[in-house]
C-alpha positions as CSV (number, residue, x, y, z in Angstrom):
1,M,3.6,-4.2,-15.9
2,D,3.1,-2.0,-18.9
3,K,6.2,-0.7,-20.6
4,E,4.7,2.8,-20.5
5,K,4.5,2.8,-16.7
6,N,7.9,1.1,-16.2
7,I,10.7,3.6,-16.4
8,F,13.1,0.7,-16.3
9,G,11.9,-1.0,-19.5
10,E,13.7,-3.2,-21.9
11,E,15.3,-0.2,-23.6
12,S,17.1,0.8,-20.4
13,F,19.1,-2.5,-20.5
14,N,19.9,-2.7,-24.2
15,A,23.1,-0.6,-23.7
16,F,24.5,-3.2,-21.4
17,K,23.8,-6.2,-23.5
18,Q,26.8,-5.6,-25.7
19,F,29.3,-6.1,-22.8
20,K,30.7,-9.5,-22.1
21,F,32.0,-10.4,-18.6
22,P,33.7,-13.8,-18.1
23,G,31.9,-15.9,-15.4
24,L,28.9,-13.5,-15.3
25,D,25.6,-14.0,-17.0
26,L,24.8,-10.4,-17.7
27,E,21.4,-11.3,-19.2
28,T,20.3,-12.9,-16.0
29,L,21.7,-10.1,-13.9
30,L,19.9,-7.5,-15.9
31,S,16.7,-9.4,-16.0
32,N,16.9,-9.8,-12.2
33,Y,17.5,-6.1,-11.8
34,Q,14.6,-5.3,-14.1
35,R,12.3,-7.6,-12.0
36,N,13.5,-5.8,-8.8
37,M,12.6,-2.4,-10.3
38,E,9.2,-3.8,-11.4
39,L,8.7,-5.1,-7.9
40,M,9.5,-1.7,-6.4
41,N,7.2,0.0,-8.9
42,S,4.3,-2.3,-8.1
43,T,4.9,-2.0,-4.4
44,Q,4.9,1.8,-4.6
45,Q,1.7,1.6,-6.6
46,V,0.0,-0.4,-3.8
47,V,1.2,2.1,-1.3
48,V,-0.1,5.1,-3.3
49,E,-3.5,3.4,-3.7
50,A,-3.7,2.6,0.0
51,T,-2.7,6.1,1.0
52,K,-5.4,7.5,-1.4
53,S,-8.0,5.3,0.2
54,I,-6.9,6.2,3.7
55,M,-7.0,9.9,2.8
56,E,-10.6,9.6,1.4
57,L,-11.7,7.7,4.4
58,Q,-10.2,10.2,6.8
59,N,-11.7,13.1,4.8
60,D,-15.2,11.6,5.0
61,Y,-14.8,10.7,8.7
62,F,-13.7,14.3,9.7
63,K,-16.5,15.8,7.7
64,K,-19.0,13.7,9.6
65,V,-17.3,14.4,12.9
66,F,-17.3,18.2,12.5
67,A,-20.9,18.2,11.3
68,Q,-22.0,16.2,14.4
69,W,-20.0,18.6,16.6
70,N,-21.6,21.6,14.9
71,E,-25.0,20.1,15.5
72,Q,-24.3,19.2,19.1
73,V,-23.0,22.7,19.9
74,K,-26.1,24.3,18.4
75,Y,-28.3,22.0,20.4
76,C,-26.4,22.7,23.6
77,C,-26.9,26.4,23.1
78,S,-30.6,26.0,22.5
79,K,-33.4,26.5,25.1
80,A,-34.0,22.8,25.5
81,P,-34.2,21.5,29.1
82,L,-30.9,20.6,30.7
83,E,-32.0,16.9,31.1
84,D,-32.6,16.6,27.3
85,K,-29.2,18.3,26.6
86,T,-27.4,15.8,28.9
87,T,-29.2,12.8,27.3
88,R,-28.5,14.0,23.8
89,Q,-24.8,14.6,24.8
90,A,-24.5,11.1,26.2
91,E,-26.1,9.6,23.0
92,A,-23.8,11.7,20.8
93,T,-20.7,10.6,22.7
94,K,-21.7,6.9,22.4
95,A,-22.3,7.4,18.7
96,A,-18.9,9.2,18.3
97,L,-17.1,6.3,20.0
98,D,-18.8,3.7,17.9
99,Q,-17.9,5.7,14.7
100,A,-14.3,6.0,15.9
101,V,-14.1,2.3,16.4
102,E,-15.7,1.6,13.0
103,H,-13.4,4.1,11.3
104,T,-10.3,2.5,12.9
105,Q,-11.4,-0.9,11.7
106,G,-11.7,0.5,8.2
107,L,-8.2,2.0,8.3
108,T,-6.8,-1.2,9.6
109,S,-8.5,-3.2,6.8
110,I,-7.0,-1.0,4.2
111,V,-3.5,-1.3,5.6
112,A,-3.9,-5.1,6.1
113,K,-4.9,-5.6,2.5
114,S,-2.1,-3.5,1.3
115,N,0.4,-5.4,3.4
116,E,-0.9,-8.7,2.1
117,K,-0.4,-7.6,-1.5
118,I,3.1,-6.4,-0.8
119,I,4.2,-9.4,1.2
120,G,2.7,-11.7,-1.4
121,S,4.6,-9.9,-4.2
122,V,7.9,-9.9,-2.2
123,Q,7.6,-13.6,-1.3
124,K,6.9,-14.5,-4.9
125,H,9.9,-12.4,-6.0
126,I,12.2,-14.0,-3.4
127,K,11.1,-17.5,-4.4
128,E,11.7,-16.7,-8.1
129,G,15.1,-15.2,-7.2
130,L,16.2,-18.2,-5.2
131,D,15.1,-20.6,-8.0
132,E,17.0,-18.5,-10.5
133,S,20.1,-18.5,-8.3
134,L,20.0,-22.3,-8.1
135,N,19.6,-22.6,-11.8
136,L,22.5,-20.2,-12.3
137,A,24.7,-22.1,-9.9
138,K,23.9,-25.4,-11.7
139,K,24.8,-23.7,-15.1
140,S,28.1,-22.5,-13.8
141,R,29.0,-25.9,-12.4
142,E,28.1,-27.5,-15.7
143,K,30.4,-25.0,-17.6
144,R,33.4,-26.1,-15.4
């Protein structure tokens, strides 16, 4: 993650580096905290991107729906025979249902991809944290 985008950059932790706490590896603690903040920042970025994609998809979908409704209302008010109006209404209803299903699949795809990114990042972070905890425990046993 770029330092410009990360409000919890290295400079945020320099003030704490001067302190010494017995039995506590402050460097590791601060490093872990920084990685936690970076994970939160990256997760929030994924959520923002997903939300933007969903809003764009919703916007396009509703524009199409209202345009179709407008066209259908105009046709229903026309002097076309009742049988033609009924047939066209049935076709429009079927098309609207097909579009709704397709739209829902698009939304589901965006959410699923976002979830995969977030879950992958969290799993990686947890594995690194566990590995680091094991290493820290080994170091503290060696110091005894």
